[in-house]
N, C-alpha and C positions, 0 to 999 in steps of 0.2 A: 779585102774591101771594107771590113769593119774598122780596121786600123786606120786607113786613110780617111774614112768618114769621121771618125772620132778626132783625129789629129787636125784636120782642116776645119772642122766645125768648132772645136774648142780653141783652136789657134788661128792659123791662116793657111791658105793654099801655098802662098809664096814661101812662107817660113818652114813648111814641112818638106823634109828631104826624103829621098828614096831610102837612104840609110835608116832614118827614123821609122819609116813605114815598115821596112823589113824587120827591124828590131822589135817593134810593137807586135807584129804579126808572127814573129818567131820563124822567119824564113830567110834563106840566103839571098843575096842580091842577084845571083845567077838565076835563081828560081823566079824572081820577079820579072826579069827580062825574058824568060822563057814564055811567060804568059802575056806580058804587056810591053809595048814598045816605049811607053813613057808614063810619067805620073799622070798626065792628062787622060790617057787611055784607061788607067786604073780608076780615076775619078769618075769618068763616064760610066764605066761598068758598075761602080759603087752606087751612083745615082739610080741606075736602072734597077739594081737589086733592092735598094731602099724603097723605091716606089712599088715594086712587086710585093714587098713585105707589108706595106701600108695600104695597098689597094683594097683588100677585103674590109678593112675598118672604114675607109672612105666610102666604099659602096654601101655599107650598112648605114653609116652616118647620114649619107645623102640619098637614101632610098626614096624613090618616088612614092612609095607607099606612105611615107610620113608627110604631114603637112609642111609646107615650105618654111614657115617660121620655126618649127621644131627642128628642121634640118640645120638651119642657120644657128639656132641656139645651141644645138649639140656640137656643132663645129667650134663655136666660141668656147664652150666648156672643155672640149677635147684639147684645144690649143692651150688654154690656161693650165689644165691638169698635166699635159705633156711637158710643158715648160717648167712647171713646178717640180715634177719628178727629176728632170734633168738638172735643175738648180740644186736639188738635194744631192745628186750624184757628183756634180763637178764644182759646185760652189758659185755658179753664176748663171744668169739667164743667157741662153744661147741664141734665141730668136730662130728664124727659119734658115735652115742650111742653104736653101736655094738662093735666098736674097743675099745672104752673107757671101757665098761663093760667087754668085753672079756679079755682084758689085765689085768684087776684087779682081776677077779675071776677064771682065767684059772686053777690055782692049788688049789682052795679052794672048789668050788661048782660044782661038775661034771654035775649035771642036768642042771644047768644054762650055764655052758661052752658048753655043747652039743647043747643047744638051740641057743646060740650065733653062734656057728659054722654052724648050719643048716640055720640060717637066712643069714649069710655071704655067704654061698654057693648059696642060692636062689638069692640074689642080684648079685652075681658074674655071674650067668648064663645069666642074661640080657646082661652084658657086653660081655661075651664070645660069645654068639650067634651073637651079633653085629660085633664083631671082625672077627668071621668066615665068616659072610656075606661080610665084607669089603675085606677079603682075596679072597673069591670066586669071587668077582666082579673085582679082579685084581688091587685093590687100593694099595696093597703092596705085596712083596714077602718075603718068609721066608722058611727055611728048617726045622724049628722046631716051628710050630704054638702053640702047648701047652706051650712051654717055654715062648713064646712071650706073651701069655695070662696071665701066672703066673706073669711075670714081670710087666705087666700092672696093675694087681690086687694089687701087692705090692706097686706100685707107687701111686695108688689112696688111699690105706690105709695110706700110708706115708704122703700124702698131708693133709688128714683130721687130722691126728695126729699132724703134725707140726703146722697146723693152730690153733689147740686147745692149744698146748704147748706155742706157740709164741703169742697167742691171736691176730692173724693177718689174716684178711680175704684175704689180697692180695696173700697169698700163694695159695689160691684156684683158682686165676686167671690163674695160670700156668697149670691148669688141661688139657684143650683141646690141647694147643700147645705141652705139654709133651706127651700126648697120641699119637699125630701124630708123634712125634719124636721117641718114643719107637717102634711104628709100622713101622717106616720108610716111612711115607707118606710125600711127599714133600709139603711144605707150599702152593704152587700154587694149587695143587689138593685139599687140605683141604679148601682153600678159595672158590674154584669153586663149591664144593659140597654143 
């Protein structure tokens, strides 16, 4: 699972072969087919495993015990730091594996597309709950909270994708200020929180 995650995130799903996965993982092709029917099945399992590994960090980062703006700030810092680590390891900004994989396979592999969507929805709920908490705390006003949440999700997806395309970590430094701007939270409130 680690092998496919690394190969498709650093390269692409389409260009990654089962032979490459087996070679990187140090297993025989017969062993691969004993456990998985296809590359898509392995990728689905890898996405599940990756989320299980990251879930404790997300639960801590988005803990309801923290003020909403602290949660969003921590997420933005985590995103930048994680991408910075990965850039040191592989020499380029990788962006979000879900956005990268999802945009590549959305019209080709329905099982994989559905899993990517499920994972994106799960991640989005962390942000949505936090934004709802910020709204409930009176940190910003809006007549259409669901639309504001959708805009924020699109903004975050866009930043990760732009950072990958441009190979530029600095794009991700815009995340927290941009979140505050989209929500309509004044900079003075954001700094105080």
